[in-house]
N, C-alpha and C positions, 0 to 999 in steps of 0.2 A: 442746419441745429435737427433734423430729423432722423438723416441720416446717422448722425455720429449716437444721437439715441440709441435707435436699434442695436447699435453697432458696441455700443456698451449693456445693453442685455445680451447679446450675443456674447462679450467675452464672460459676462456672468454667470449665466448657463455655462460656458463651456467650460469654467473651474468649478459649478456646483458638480459635472459630470465628475470631472480629473478628483474632486476631495471624495466623492461618494465610491469609486474605486475601491475594494477588498481585495488582499492580498489573499490566494486560498479560495477564491471566489468569483474573482474576474479577472481577464487578460489586461496585465499592468503593465507588460513587456509586449513593443512590437514587433522585437526580433527574437530571435533564439541561435543560440552557436549549439550544437550538434558534433559530438567526439563519436566517431567510427570507430569501429572493432576493438573496443578495449576488451582483450582476454581476461574472463573472469575463472576461466578453471582447466581443464587440460580431463580427458573421459571416451573408454574405448567407445566406438560406435559400428553399427552395420555400415558395410562400407557402400551397397548398392541392393537395388531393390532384390527378396528373396533369396539372399544370403543367409549362410546359414549362421547362426549366431557363437559358435567358435572361431568363426572366421570374422575377427573386430580389427580395428585402426583406431587409434587414439589421435584426436581430432581436440583443436581449441576450440571453448567453449565463450561467445563472444559477444558483447553486449553493445547497443549505443545511448550514451546518453547526453541528455537535451539539457540547459540550461537558459532562461531567460538572459539575452543578451544585455549587462550593466549590472546584473543581479550582486550583490557585492555581501549580501548576506552570509554568514557561514553554519548556522545552522538549521538547516533545510529539509521540509519532510520529501519523501520520495514514492514514488510510484512507480513498483515494476511493473511493466506491460509483459504479457504472455499470449501469444497470439492464438487463434484457432486452426483446425487444421484436422482432427482426431487421432492427432500424436503421428499424423502419414505423412500432411503436406500442410502446407503455409509459411508463413515469414515473418519477421519480427519488421519487416518493410513494407510492408502490405497496408494500401492505404489507411487503415482502418486506425493501424496500427503507429502509423505518423502522425494523422491528422490530432490523434490523442495526445502523443506526445508531445505535439506542440505547442497546443492548447495550455497543457499542462506544467511544460516551461512557461509559459508566458502567466501563468497566473504564482505562478515564485516556486510553484516545486522543482525539483531536479526529477526529471523523467528518465526513465530505463527501460528498454524494449530488446530482451534479450531473444539469440538465440537458444535451442534447445533440441536434442537429439531428436530425430523421426524415424520409422518406419518399423514396420512388423508384417506378420504373418497376418492379410485382414482375415481369413478363415478360422483362428483361432484363438479361443479365447487363451491360454496360455502365453502365447505370443504378445498380444494385446495388453493383458496385464505388465507384464515385463516391459511395454514402450510407456504406459503410464508411472510405471515407477520410475524409469531411467529422467522422465519428466518432471517429476517430483526430485528425484536428487539434483539436477541441471537447476530448478529453482530456490533449492535450499543453498546450493552452492552461489547463487549468484547473492542472496540475502546474506549470508555470511562475506564473503567479497566485501558487498559497500559497506556491512560493518567493520572491519577490519580496515579500510580505506576511507570511513567517514568524515575526517580530518580534510585528505587529501581533495576532497568533492565538497564540500562545504555542506555535510549531510547529517542531519540528528539523526544520532544511534539509535533512539528508541522508537521513531516517525516512521517507518518502513511498512508501507503500503503495497499492497498485490491487488492488481487489477488485471483479470483472466476472461477471455472470451472463449467457452464451449472448452477445449482441450486445456487451455490455459485456467479457465475459472475452476477444471477439474483435481488439476495441480496446486491452484492456492487454498483451496477445502480442503484437500489433504493434509497439505502442507501446514495448515492450523492444527487438523483437531488427529492425525495418524499418528500413533506415537510406534517406536523399535518394535514393542510386541505386537505389534498389528502387522508387520509385515506378512505380504502374504504368500505364501508356498512356491506359487512362480518362481520368484524373485531370488531364489536357492537354487544349487546347479541341479540340474533335472535327473533321472533316476536314470539315465544312460552315462553322466559325469560328461554330454555332449557342450551344452549353453552354461556359460560360467557364472559363477554365484555372482550377484549383483551387487553386493556387499550391504551397509547400513545403507539409510535416507544417509547421512553425511559423510560417506565414505566413497563420494563420487566427487569428480570436480575442482574438489582445494582442501586444504588441510588445515584452513582456519576455524579455529576453535570456537567460535560464537554461536552463539543461541540463531536458529533459524525459521523462528515463528515470527510472523509478522505482526503489525500494530494491528492491522484491521486489514480485510478483504471483501474487493468489487468482483459478484460471480458475475458471468452473464451466461444462461441458460446451462449450469455445472451440476455437479453430483457428487456423491461417494458411495462407496464400494459397504462400507459396514456404518449404519446409525449408531450400532453400540460404539462406535468408537468418538462418537460427542458425548463426554463425560462430567457433572457438576465439576464446577472448578473452571473448566474450559473457559476464558474470560476476554476471548480475538471476536469483535465484532464482525459483522459481517451483511452486507446489502446483496438481495440476488436480484434479477432480471429476468425472468423465464416466462415466454406464454404457452398456457393452457394447451395449445392443439401443438406442440412445437414436433414435430415429428422426428428430428434427431435425437434427441434426448428428451426421455419422458417428464413430463410435469410432477409426479408423480412416482413410478418406478416401472422399469422394464428393462427389455434390451438396447441395447442402441440402435438407433438407423429403427428402430422398431421389431423388425421379424428377423434381424441377424444374431441368429439363436449361437454363432460362433462365437460373436463379442460379450463383454460381463453384464451380468446384470446389475441395472445401479437405481439407487434412489433418488430421487429429481429433488430440486429446490424449493417444493412445496413441502414435503418430507421432512430435510434438511432442514426448513425453518416452523416447523411445530415440534419439532427435537430441542432446535436451539430455545425457542421460546417457551420449551416446556421445564427448561432449565433455569429461565431467565440472564439467558446471556443474548446479549444487546445484537437487535437482528432487523431487520426487512426483505419483504418480497415483494416486490413487483411485476405483475405481469399487463401492462397495456394490454387492449382489447386487439383482436386480430395479429400480436406480433405472435412470430415465429423464432424462427431461430438466428437469427442475427439481424442487426442495425445497420449490415453494410449491404445493396443488393437488393433484392425483391425476391426472395423466394426461401426455402427451404433448403441448406446447404450452399447457397452462392455466397461463396465465402471470396470471389471473383468478382464481385456486383460494381458498376460504376459511380457509386456515388450512396451517400450515406441516405438511406431512407427516412421516413416519417418518423422511425423510435431511435433514433441517432441522439437528437436535441432532448428528448425526455430523459434518456437514461443516464446521459452529459450533466445534465441540473440534477438527478437525485444521486447520482454519484458524488459530484462533488459538495452538495449540501451534507450529504452523510460525512465525507472525510473530516468537513467545517467542524462539525458538531462535535467529530473525536477532538480536534485540535484545541477547540477552544467551545468546550462543552458548559458552561454556565453564563446564562441568555444576561446583555445589558440591562439594568436599571437602567430607572428614569434620572437616578445621581448620577451617572454615568457618561448621559450623555451633556451633561454641563459641563464648564470651562473652570479646571481647578485654577485658584489665584498662583500657585507657585509648585514645582516639584515638592515632593516630597514621599519620604518609604517611612511606611508605619511598621506597628510591632505586628508581628505575626500571631494569631490565635485561631486555636488556644495557642495557649504557653504557658507552663510546659506543652506538650504536644503527642501523642502518639495513636493511630500511626500518622496521619494526615494533618496541614497548616494549611492556613490562608496567608498569603500577604497580598496587601494591598498597597496600592500605590500613587501617584499622584501629578498627570504628563498636564502643563498648562500647553503645550506647543508639542506638534509631532516630530519624532525625535525614533530613531535605533535604539529598543532599549535589548541593554545586559543587565540579568539579574545571575548571579552568579552565589553560589553556597560554597561555603570552607568547614574543613573541620579546627578546630581552636589550633592547630599548628602549622595554618597557612593553607594547606593542601586543596585542591581546588575539590572538588565532591560531585558538582553539578551545575553544570550550564542548564538553567532553570529556562531563559528567555535569551533568545538574540533574535529578534527581527526591529523591523520597521512598524510603530507604531500612532495612530492619533491622538489626538485631546483627548481627554476623561478622565475620570475616577475607573483604575483597573485596579482588578484583585487575579492573581494566579497560586494556584496549589503548589503543597510540594508531598510526596507518598514517601518521604522519606527512603527514596532508592537513589544509589550514585548515576554516572552518565553511563553503565552498563547493566543496570535493570537491578542492581544487588542490594539486600538491604542494608544501609549501613548500623551501625551501632550507636548505642545511647548514648547522651553525654550532648555538651555543648558542641553549637555550631554557629559560625556568624552568615549573614547573608548581606550581598551587596548591592545597588543598582549603580548602573552609568548609563546616565541617559546626556549625549552631547558632554559639556564640561560639568554635571550633575553628577556629583558621584556622593551617595551614604551609604552608610554602614550599621547594621544591626546586629543584636545576638539572638538564639533563640536553644532552646531546651529539650531533647527528644528524650521523653523516657522508656524506660521498660516495658 
């Protein structure tokens, strides 16, 4: 009898643990499906170390895509991982990239680890700036590819995040805040006409016509060429991890690798954060004591260390919490923890509205929830929600934008919820 009692307690505890798992916060899948070498573009590359840039060869740009095995959701946020290596070395298959991609997929994200173009003259500011710009072009191409194929991979068009380490962090920050008019002089054809014009930010990689901007950025020991590129009205949140003692990328400002005067002057995470904060752009800066330039390995510049160091889990926890708060910015109330008596879709408020409105709904049991918005002619405008949710009183907000981030016109709209066999529809009015 005593054994039965303890077994029952064990089952209850196991069940409680399962219920407590939260998508995008906890690993809810035990296995991962990996699709390798997906071609997202094609661009000219320097074929070998020390080559002159006019001698180039086109290469395929590829990515590996990680998904939770058995994940059936069709509107999942994406994390694009871009590896470290100073735009000279590194790999999308490095241990840290693989570990983070697997963990993200198990949490319910679609995780993408990209190959991007590497190589430059280590003793040339001109050459290194061009290498950084090529990395920016490739990251832009990857984001645009994912938006073009969002339905093929079950991706949320609007929720594409960048997670960059060192060189990848530079690319993520520049992708968010650098515009075409900020393009460096080094990226144009040189005075002798030898090195080719690198073209605009979106002129290399692929031809897909989509916004390159991510929803948010995780930047580990990154920086920016010019703080003036961050302007009022920029609304891309950034969380930065950067040790004060970083000897590779300066915490405040300076040359890369401290005394490498041939490399560009960089404004580090602390100054980037100060600029973002002054403009009230959502941002965080974390510098755990003793953290240098990596969460993998044991010393600065060790991109091939034999495992995660003590900062790896700290950074993971902070980054995933940051992303979760972006996906679900509204905290649960005490009422939301109660159990509703029946499924229900409530009238939005305010109604009429401009520019945002809130939709409340009740879930008496856990279900995959779809909330769709249609125009008066029955054309789908926005997939507002498509995910598995637990019991509770819920809310979601609509900013009057369609699936492509475009503002919709004033008028009447229809919103509907489907939870299992339950379907309910209501009307709302967007005012000018």
